[in-house]
C-alpha positions in Angstrom: 334.1 240.4 160.0 332.0 239.8 163.3 330.1 242.9 164.7 330.9 242.1 168.7 331.0 245.7 169.2 326.9 246.0 168.8 326.1 242.2 170.0 328.6 240.4 172.1 328.0 236.4 171.4 329.0 233.3 172.6 332.7 232.1 172.3 331.3 228.8 171.0 329.8 230.6 168.1 332.7 232.6 167.3 334.8 229.2 167.1 332.1 228.4 164.9 333.0 231.1 162.4 336.4 230.4 162.6 335.9 227.1 161.5 333.7 227.7 159.0 336.4 230.5 157.7 338.7 227.6 157.6 336.8 225.2 155.7 335.9 227.6 153.4 339.5 229.1 153.1 338.9 232.3 154.2 342.1 233.3 156.0 341.3 236.4 158.2 338.0 237.5 160.5 338.1 241.0 161.3 336.7 241.0 165.1 335.2 244.5 166.1 335.9 244.9 169.4 333.9 248.2 170.5 331.4 251.0 169.2 329.1 253.4 170.4 326.8 250.6 171.8 329.8 249.6 174.1 333.1 247.5 174.1 333.0 243.7 173.8 336.5 243.5 175.5 336.5 243.9 179.2 339.9 246.5 178.9 342.5 245.9 181.7 344.6 248.8 181.1 341.4 251.6 181.2 339.0 251.7 183.5 335.4 252.8 183.5 334.3 252.5 179.8 331.2 251.7 178.5 331.1 247.8 178.4 328.8 245.1 177.5 327.5 242.8 180.3 328.4 239.6 178.2 331.9 241.1 177.1 334.8 239.0 176.7 337.9 238.7 178.9 341.3 239.5 178.0 342.0 236.2 178.3 339.0 234.6 176.1 339.6 236.6 173.4 343.2 235.8 174.1 342.4 232.1 173.8 339.9 233.0 170.6 342.6 234.3 168.9 345.0 231.4 169.3 341.8 228.9 168.1 342.1 231.2 165.2 345.8 231.0 164.2 345.3 226.9 165.2 343.0 227.1 162.4 345.0 229.2 160.0 342.8 232.0 160.5 344.3 235.1 161.3 341.7 237.6 163.7 342.2 241.0 163.0 341.4 243.6 166.3 339.4 246.3 165.2 339.3 249.2 167.8 337.1 252.3 167.0 339.8 255.1 167.3 337.7 258.4 166.0 333.9 257.9 165.3 331.8 255.5 166.8 333.6 255.8 169.9 330.5 255.8 172.4 331.9 253.3 174.2 334.3 255.9 175.7 332.7 259.3 175.4 329.3 257.9 177.1 331.4 257.3 180.1 331.5 260.4 182.5 335.0 259.7 182.9 335.6 260.4 179.3 332.9 262.6 178.2 335.1 265.8 177.6 336.7 263.8 175.0 333.5 264.1 173.1 333.5 266.0 169.8 330.5 266.4 167.3 329.4 267.7 164.1 329.8 271.9 164.5 326.4 272.1 162.9 325.2 269.3 165.6 322.9 267.7 162.8 324.5 264.2 162.8 323.8 260.8 164.8 327.5 260.4 164.7 330.1 261.4 166.8 334.0 261.6 167.5 336.9 261.9 170.0 338.5 265.3 169.9 341.4 264.6 167.4 343.8 267.4 169.0 343.0 266.6 172.6 346.5 265.2 174.4 344.1 262.7 176.1 343.3 260.8 173.0 346.4 259.9 171.7 347.2 258.9 175.5 344.3 256.7 175.9 344.8 255.0 172.4 348.3 254.0 173.1 347.0 252.3 176.4 344.4 250.6 174.2 346.9 250.0 171.4 349.2 248.4 173.6 346.8 246.1 175.3 344.8 244.8 172.1 348.5 244.2 170.6 349.1 241.9 173.4 346.1 239.9 173.2 345.7 239.7 169.2 349.1 237.9 167.5 347.5 239.5 164.3 350.2 241.5 162.4 347.4 244.0 161.6 345.2 246.6 163.9 342.1 248.4 162.5 341.4 251.8 164.0 338.2 252.5 162.4 337.8 255.9 161.8 335.1 255.9 159.6 331.6 258.0 159.7 333.2 260.7 162.1 331.8 263.9 162.7 333.8 266.4 164.6 334.9 269.8 164.6 332.2 271.2 166.8 334.1 271.3 170.2 336.0 274.1 171.4 339.0 272.9 171.2 338.9 271.5 167.6 337.3 274.8 166.5 340.3 276.7 167.4 342.9 274.1 165.7 340.8 274.8 162.6 341.8 278.5 163.0 345.2 277.6 161.9 345.1 274.2 160.0 342.6 272.8 157.2 340.5 269.8 157.9 342.5 267.4 155.8 345.8 268.3 157.9 344.1 267.7 161.4 342.4 264.4 159.8 345.7 262.9 158.7 347.9 263.9 161.5 345.9 262.4 163.8 345.7 258.9 161.5 349.3 259.4 160.9 349.7 259.4 165.2 347.3 256.4 165.5 349.6 254.5 163.0 352.4 255.3 164.6 351.1 254.3 167.8 350.4 250.7 166.2 353.6 250.6 164.2 355.2 250.8 167.7 353.6 247.3 168.7 354.6 246.2 165.3 351.4 246.5 163.7 350.1 247.4 160.2 347.5 250.1 160.5 344.1 249.7 159.0 341.8 252.3 158.5 338.2 252.6 156.8 337.8 254.6 153.2 335.0 256.6 153.5 336.7 260.3 154.5 339.7 259.5 153.7 339.3 257.9 149.8 336.0 259.5 149.3 334.3 262.7 151.1 337.6 264.1 152.3 340.0 263.0 149.6 342.8 265.6 150.3 343.4 263.5 153.5 344.7 260.5 151.3 347.5 262.4 150.1 349.0 263.3 153.6 348.6 260.3 155.0 351.6 257.5 156.1 351.9 255.2 152.9 351.9 252.3 155.0 348.6 252.9 156.2 346.0 250.5 154.3 342.9 252.0 152.8 339.7 249.4 153.4 337.4 250.7 150.9 333.8 250.3 151.8 330.6 251.1 149.6 327.6 248.8 150.6 325.7 250.1 147.3 328.2 249.5 144.1 327.2 246.8 142.1 330.1 248.0 139.1 333.7 246.6 139.6 334.6 249.7 137.3 334.3 252.6 140.2 335.8 250.2 142.9 338.6 249.9 140.1 339.1 253.5 140.1 339.3 253.7 143.9 341.8 251.1 144.4 344.1 252.5 141.7 343.7 255.9 143.0 344.9 254.3 146.3 347.7 252.9 144.9 348.9 256.2 143.0 348.9 257.3 146.0 351.7 254.9 147.2 349.3 253.3 149.3 347.4 249.7 149.8 344.0 248.8 149.9 341.8 245.9 151.0 337.9 245.7 149.4 334.8 245.5 151.8 331.7 244.7 150.6 329.3 243.4 152.7 326.2 240.7 153.5 323.8 242.2 156.3 324.3 246.0 156.4 322.1 249.1 156.9 319.9 248.5 154.1 318.8 244.8 155.2 317.0 243.0 157.8 316.7 239.5 158.2 318.2 238.7 154.9 320.7 240.3 152.4 318.8 240.5 149.0 320.8 239.8 145.2 321.9 243.2 145.0 323.9 242.5 148.0 325.7 239.5 145.9 326.6 241.7 143.2 328.2 244.2 145.8 330.2 241.0 146.5 330.7 240.3 142.9 332.0 243.8 142.5 334.5 244.0 145.1 335.9 240.5 144.1 336.3 241.5 140.5 338.0 245.0 141.2 340.4 243.3 144.1 341.0 239.8 142.8 341.4 240.9 139.2 344.7 242.5 139.6 348.0 241.2 140.5 348.7 244.3 142.2 350.6 243.6 145.0 349.0 246.7 146.8 345.8 245.1 146.4 345.4 243.0 150.3 342.4 241.2 149.1 338.6 241.6 150.3 337.3 241.0 153.6 333.3 240.7 153.9 332.0 242.6 156.2 328.6 241.9 158.5 326.7 244.2 160.4 324.8 244.3 163.8 323.7 240.8 164.9 320.7 241.8 165.9 319.1 242.7 162.6 319.3 238.7 161.7 318.7 235.1 162.9 322.4 233.7 163.8 322.5 230.7 161.9 320.7 231.3 159.2 322.9 233.1 156.8 326.0 230.7 156.3 325.0 230.5 152.6 325.9 234.4 152.2 329.4 233.4 153.5 330.2 230.3 151.5 328.8 232.5 148.6 331.6 235.3 149.5 334.1 232.4 149.9 333.9 231.0 146.4 333.9 234.5 144.5 337.0 235.3 146.4 338.6 232.3 146.0 337.5 231.0 142.0 336.0 234.3 140.6 332.6 235.6 140.7 331.4 233.2 137.8 331.8 230.0 140.0 330.1 232.0 142.6 327.3 232.6 140.8 327.0 229.1 139.1 327.9 226.8 141.9 328.2 228.4 145.4 324.8 227.9 146.8 325.0 224.2 145.0 328.4 223.6 147.2 326.8 224.9 150.6 323.8 222.6 150.3 325.9 219.8 149.6 329.0 220.7 152.1 326.9 222.2 154.9 323.8 220.6 155.0 324.8 217.1 153.5 321.9 217.4 151.3 321.3 216.6 147.5 321.1 219.8 145.2 318.2 219.7 143.4 315.6 222.2 141.5 313.8 222.8 144.5 317.0 224.3 146.3 317.8 226.1 143.2 314.4 227.8 143.7 314.8 228.6 147.2 318.1 230.4 147.1 316.8 232.3 144.0 313.8 233.4 146.1 315.0 234.3 149.5 317.5 236.6 147.7 315.5 238.2 145.3 312.9 238.8 147.7 314.6 239.9 150.8 313.2 243.4 151.6 315.2 246.4 151.6 315.0 249.7 153.5 315.8 251.0 149.9 312.2 250.2 148.9 310.6 253.2 149.7 307.5 253.0 147.6 305.0 250.7 147.5 306.0 249.2 143.7 307.5 246.0 142.2 310.1 247.8 140.4 311.4 248.8 143.9 311.1 245.6 145.8 309.7 244.4 149.2 309.7 247.5 151.5 311.5 246.7 154.8 309.2 247.4 157.5 308.8 246.2 161.4 305.7 244.4 162.2 302.9 247.0 163.5 302.7 247.5 167.0 300.6 250.4 167.9 297.3 251.9 167.1 299.2 254.7 165.0 300.9 252.3 162.7 297.6 249.7 162.9 295.4 252.7 161.4 298.1 253.6 158.9 298.3 250.5 157.4 294.2 250.1 157.1 294.3 253.1 155.2 296.8 251.4 152.2 295.3 250.6 149.3 297.2 247.6 148.2 299.6 245.5 149.9 302.5 243.6 148.6 302.7 240.1 147.2 304.0 237.4 150.3 306.5 235.3 148.2 307.9 233.5 151.6 304.6 231.8 152.0 305.8 229.3 148.9 309.3 229.4 150.2 308.2 228.1 153.8 306.3 225.4 151.9 309.4 224.2 149.9 311.6 224.5 153.1 309.3 222.0 155.0 309.6 219.4 151.8 313.6 220.0 151.9 313.8 219.3 155.7 314.2 215.4 155.3 316.8 215.9 152.8 319.3 217.5 155.6 322.2 215.4 157.2 324.3 217.9 158.7 323.9 221.0 160.7 319.8 220.5 161.0 319.7 223.4 163.7 321.7 226.2 161.1 318.6 224.8 158.4 316.0 225.5 161.0 317.6 228.8 161.4 316.9 229.6 158.0 313.6 228.3 158.0 312.9 230.3 160.8 314.4 233.5 159.2 311.7 232.8 155.9 308.8 232.0 158.8 309.5 235.5 160.1 309.3 237.3 157.0 306.7 235.5 156.2 304.8 236.6 158.9 305.8 240.5 158.9 304.3 240.1 155.2 300.9 238.1 155.9 300.1 240.3 158.9 300.0 243.3 156.7 298.1 241.6 153.8 295.5 240.3 156.2 294.8 243.3 157.7 294.4 245.5 154.3 292.1 242.5 153.4 290.0 242.7 156.6 289.6 246.2 156.3 287.9 246.2 153.1 285.5 242.9 153.9 285.1 242.7 157.7 281.3 243.4 158.4 281.1 241.9 162.0 282.9 242.0 165.2 282.8 238.3 165.8 285.4 238.0 162.5 287.4 240.9 164.0 287.8 239.0 166.9 288.8 235.6 165.1 291.2 237.5 163.4 292.8 239.1 166.3 293.2 236.3 168.1 294.9 234.1 165.1 297.1 237.1 164.6 298.0 237.1 168.4 298.7 233.3 168.6 301.2 233.3 165.7 302.8 236.2 167.1 303.2 234.6 170.4 304.7 231.6 168.9 307.2 233.3 166.6 308.4 234.9 169.9 308.7 232.0 171.5 311.3 230.5 168.5 313.0 233.8 168.0 313.8 234.0 171.9 314.9 229.9 172.0 317.0 230.6 168.8 318.4 234.0 170.3 319.3 232.0 173.4 321.3 229.1 171.5 323.9 231.5 170.5 323.8 234.7 172.4 323.4 235.6 175.9 319.9 235.3 177.0 320.3 238.5 179.2 321.6 240.8 176.4 320.5 244.0 175.8 320.2 244.0 172.2 317.9 241.6 172.6 314.9 243.0 174.8 316.1 246.5 175.6 315.8 249.5 173.5 319.5 250.7 173.1 320.1 254.1 174.6 316.7 254.6 175.6 315.4 255.0 172.1 313.1 253.2 170.0 314.2 249.8 168.7 316.6 250.2 165.4 317.8 246.9 164.2 316.4 244.5 166.6 314.5 242.2 165.3 313.8 239.9 168.7 312.5 243.1 170.4 310.4 244.5 167.3 308.6 241.5 167.3 308.1 241.2 171.2 306.5 244.6 170.9 304.3 243.5 168.2 302.8 240.7 170.2 302.7 242.4 173.1 300.4 244.9 171.1 298.3 241.9 169.5 297.8 240.2 172.7 296.6 243.6 174.2 294.1 243.6 171.0 293.0 240.4 171.3 291.9 240.8 174.7 289.6 243.2 173.6 288.6 242.6 170.1 285.9 245.5 170.1 288.9 248.1 170.1 290.5 246.0 167.3 287.3 246.1 165.4 287.0 249.9 165.8 290.6 250.9 164.7 289.6 249.2 161.3 286.3 250.3 161.1 287.4 254.1 161.6 290.0 254.1 159.2 288.4 251.6 156.3 289.0 253.1 153.1 285.9 254.7 151.7 
């Protein structure tokens, strides 16, 4: 799956994704067209949506879908149709269709499902999308929806249950898709888990796409699949590589998530299991060409099973993608990069919790808080950087992808180095001269890293992309790697110009 809805990327990159899928025998790519951030497709049938600056034209998207077909890879369009619909409701012309949690407590919203204009709008969008994509499938999204707060929805809920309205709306969307000869997909978080009474009311032809990015045991996933099948419906498994709990790299836990779905959905001959799609979220979180190895792992797991993936996927990737000879150093590199990947779930500074995912410090408040921390986490990425430098001469193919991989490691190494060096300085520094030397070093390293990250972004993504250097919706940066480092670099540069201020912050917050 590619998340063009969050960050549209270059057509050349999407063609590479298709070529990679064909090479590794993956036969489909789910193409997310729209989300709260905007639409990656310039719809011709409906005006005045919130459209990404670098959105694709219908002709470009049609050409990409045909490119996929010529490579044996089916591009499945996903058009968010209930939640994640800010691309519609953030437009003044369609703001009256906005629904929300009745308590107003969630960051997620939705369309008003009972408003007559809602289905009229999606009838037009589905018709246009169906004409662009030859796929027999159309994904309607419908996950993480919060609705019921609008006056129209509250009135409807006086005579019908939430499950009745939910199912009625999804069935109507499915009818729109079926009118265009498309089979309809929806995400399974609500209809299968959160409000499971919806499932029995759904049209049996609707395919349920079950996502659960924390599950590493196949048993609950098999149970969910069995529940879908008992209802007379079909399902697709949806593990993830990069998702909400990871930064630039996914951890070993995420490989086990892929394993669990692979075992659950390919470990049965039930025709109601349509297989697995590996999802991948928010491109601004990661360096574009640094995670091909994760896709290769998923490809081997889906085709040959998880035992083959665990024992040989990374070796095959190194030999096939880099044209390099596998050795013990490569084995150590892949073991370490996945084991060390920092996670947002690791909230405590404890080895048992793994490394904690943070953003690089970029303010007086963040720097002051860091100085007060009693201990710093180990930095496994320093050794990884050294190992990759030794492996570089063995690369015979896709050198730029290897360089992106190395840049990802450098980024993570710098993240933890900046924290560790501040913790050490706060305890040992006695003179302003030492503080000046340190902050000059930090600022220089920050500038160098930012330049590398910016150049890498510009090779595969539009340089003027809003996700690169602008806070989305006027909010603080979230999931924007380049912007986070640009802000950190600007802050360290300001301290380097005034090292006395840097010294005062260290001295004022130094632990007793």
